[in-house]
C-alpha positions in Angstrom: 60.5 61.6 -17.2 57.9 63.6 -15.2 55.9 66.3 -17.1 55.8 69.8 -15.7 52.1 69.6 -15.1 52.4 66.4 -13.1 55.3 67.9 -11.0 53.1 71.0 -10.3 50.1 68.8 -9.3 52.0 66.6 -6.8 53.6 69.8 -5.4 50.1 71.3 -5.0 48.7 68.3 -3.1 52.0 67.6 -1.2 52.6 64.0 -2.4 55.7 62.1 -3.4 55.9 59.9 -6.5 57.4 56.5 -7.0 57.1 54.2 -10.0 56.8 50.5 -10.9 59.6 48.8 -12.9 58.8 48.9 -16.6 57.7 45.9 -18.6 57.5 42.3 -17.3 59.8 43.1 -14.3 57.1 45.4 -12.9 54.0 43.5 -14.0 53.4 41.9 -10.5 53.8 45.2 -8.6 50.3 46.5 -9.3 48.2 43.5 -10.0 45.5 44.4 -7.5 45.1 47.9 -9.1 45.0 46.5 -12.6 42.5 43.8 -11.5 40.1 46.4 -10.1 40.4 48.6 -13.1 39.5 45.6 -15.2 36.5 44.8 -13.0 35.2 48.4 -13.4 35.7 48.4 -17.2 33.9 45.1 -17.6 31.0 46.0 -15.4 30.4 49.6 -16.4 32.1 50.3 -19.8 31.1 47.1 -21.7 29.3 47.7 -23.9 30.7 51.2 -24.5 28.3 53.8 -23.0 26.5 56.1 -25.4 26.8 59.7 -24.3 26.5 63.1 -25.9 29.5 64.7 -24.1 32.6 64.0 -22.0 30.9 65.8 -19.1 28.0 63.3 -19.3 30.4 60.4 -19.2 32.3 61.8 -16.3 29.1 62.2 -14.3 28.2 58.5 -15.0 31.7 57.4 -13.9 31.4 59.4 -10.7 28.0 57.9 -9.9 29.3 54.3 -10.5 32.3 55.2 -8.3 30.0 56.2 -5.5 27.9 53.1 -5.9 31.1 51.0 -5.7 31.6 52.0 -2.0 29.0 49.4 -1.1 30.9 46.5 -2.9 33.2 44.0 -1.2 36.4 42.8 -2.8 36.3 39.0 -2.7 35.9 37.8 0.8 37.1 40.9 2.7 35.2 41.8 5.9 34.7 45.4 5.0 33.2 47.1 1.9 35.3 49.5 -0.2 33.6 52.5 1.5 34.2 51.1 5.0 37.9 50.5 4.3 38.3 54.0 3.0 36.6 55.4 6.1 39.4 53.7 8.1 42.1 55.1 5.9 40.7 58.6 5.5 42.0 60.0 8.9 45.5 58.9 7.9 45.6 60.9 4.7 47.0 64.4 4.3 44.1 67.0 3.9 43.5 68.3 0.5 44.5 71.9 -0.2 41.7 74.5 0.0 42.3 75.8 -3.5 41.6 73.5 -6.5 44.4 72.7 -8.9 44.0 74.2 -12.3 44.4 71.3 -14.7 43.9 73.4 -17.9 46.6 75.1 -20.0 46.5 78.8 -19.0 47.4 81.6 -21.4 47.0 85.3 -21.7 45.6 86.4 -25.1 44.5 89.6 -26.7 41.0 89.7 -28.2 41.1 90.6 -31.9 39.0 93.0 -33.8 36.5 90.2 -34.7 35.9 89.7 -30.9 37.7 86.4 -30.9 40.7 84.7 -29.3 42.9 82.4 -31.3 43.9 79.2 -29.5 46.0 76.5 -31.4 44.8 77.7 -34.8 41.1 77.8 -33.7 39.0 80.9 -33.0 36.5 81.4 -30.1 34.2 84.3 -29.6 34.0 86.6 -26.5 31.8 89.6 -25.8 32.5 92.5 -28.2 33.2 94.9 -25.2 36.5 93.0 -24.8 38.0 93.8 -28.2 41.6 94.8 -27.8 41.9 93.6 -24.2 44.0 90.9 -22.7 42.0 88.0 -21.3 42.9 84.8 -19.5 42.1 81.6 -21.5 42.1 78.2 -19.9 42.1 75.2 -22.3 40.8 71.9 -21.0 40.5 68.5 -22.7 36.9 69.2 -23.7 36.2 72.9 -23.2 37.8 76.3 -23.3 36.9 79.0 -20.7 37.7 82.7 -21.0 38.1 85.1 -18.0 38.2 88.9 -17.9 40.1 89.4 -14.6 38.4 86.9 -12.3 35.0 86.9 -14.1 34.1 84.1 -16.6 33.0 85.8 -19.9 32.8 82.8 -22.3 32.8 79.0 -22.3 33.1 76.9 -25.4 33.2 73.3 -26.4 36.8 72.7 -27.5 37.4 72.4 -31.2 39.6 69.3 -32.1 40.3 70.0 -35.8 42.4 72.9 -36.9 41.2 76.2 -38.4 37.7 76.1 -37.0 35.6 78.6 -35.0 33.1 78.6 -32.2 31.0 81.8 -32.3 28.2 82.7 -29.9 25.6 85.0 -31.3 25.0 86.6 -28.0 28.6 87.9 -27.9 27.9 90.1 -31.0 24.5 91.6 -30.1 25.8 95.0 -29.1 27.7 95.4 -32.4 24.8 94.1 -34.5 22.5 96.7 -33.0 24.7 99.3 -34.8 25.0 97.2 -38.0 21.8 95.2 -38.3 22.5 94.4 -41.9 25.4 92.1 -40.8 23.1 89.7 -39.0 21.6 87.7 -41.9 25.0 86.6 -43.2 26.7 86.2 -39.8 28.6 83.0 -39.1 27.5 83.2 -35.5 23.9 83.1 -36.6 24.5 80.0 -38.7 26.1 78.3 -35.7 23.3 79.3 -33.5 20.8 77.8 -35.9 22.8 74.6 -36.2 22.9 74.3 -32.4 19.2 74.8 -32.1 19.6 78.0 -30.1 18.1 80.2 -32.9 14.9 78.4 -33.7 12.2 78.6 -36.4 10.2 80.6 -33.9 12.9 83.2 -33.9 13.0 83.3 -37.7 9.3 83.7 -37.9 9.2 86.5 -35.4 12.1 88.2 -37.3 10.4 87.9 -40.6 7.2 89.4 -39.1 9.1 92.3 -37.6 10.9 93.0 -40.9 7.6 93.0 -42.7 6.1 95.4 -40.2 9.0 97.8 -39.7 11.5 97.2 -42.6 14.6 95.1 -42.6 16.9 97.3 -40.5 14.4 98.2 -37.8 12.9 94.7 -37.8 16.3 93.2 -37.2 17.0 95.8 -34.5 13.7 94.7 -32.8 14.9 91.1 -32.9 18.2 92.0 -31.4 16.4 94.0 -28.6 14.4 90.8 -27.8 17.6 88.7 -27.7 19.2 91.3 -25.4 16.2 91.2 -23.1 16.3 87.5 -23.0 19.9 87.7 -21.9 19.0 90.2 -19.1 16.1 88.0 -17.9 18.3 84.9 -17.9 21.1 86.7 -16.0 18.7 88.1 -13.4 17.1 84.7 -12.9 20.5 83.1 -12.4 21.6 85.8 -9.9 18.3 85.4 -8.0 18.6 81.6 -7.8 22.1 81.9 -6.6 21.3 84.4 -3.8 17.9 83.2 -2.5 17.8 81.6 0.9 17.0 78.0 1.2 14.2 77.1 3.6 14.4 73.4 3.1 16.1 70.7 1.2 16.7 71.3 -2.5 14.3 69.4 -4.8 
């Protein structure tokens, strides 16, 4: 039985599907493929690679795959890359648009500036409270879009009933209610992730000592908002500047 996502994918790339016989009857039908998968596993995945994220592992696998183009299978005259170069002109061109592999849903942002996905909660900027946003759930991450603009990206939560909150999403609200910052869950998560450092805490304490708790906290939030603006401007400049030579 084909899943709906698989049917949509093969329709997107204009391919037909056919399947081996199940069990022992079909074991001989894909021996070459199984053998090459075994070679790749033994040579690259034994021992099991140590990585910090699925994205890092995917990058490693992609690099190994590219390096594999120079390998010859047994006594064949051509390398894997050379054989694919012969085959490539015979293949159907890929569609211009990428296929969306994630699960797409339209959700309304609640009053806590969060969207609820499979019992877990993920933050978005407070300006989106009450609005419908498009949420794309992937195997390892979740991406939120307001119209066509990405507004949030989170590592996916696997357990149920959890939350991923980004402190930056709440800054505009915290300016109005600075007393809510010390006990905020988003602040605790920012500390745990190393994004709110002891340097931030020391500066915050100094600002509160000099100006009082409320105004000192507002001064900290103003610095964090300025940091966001500088980072955003820097990313925009890097994306638009002309390249005069090869990237280094």
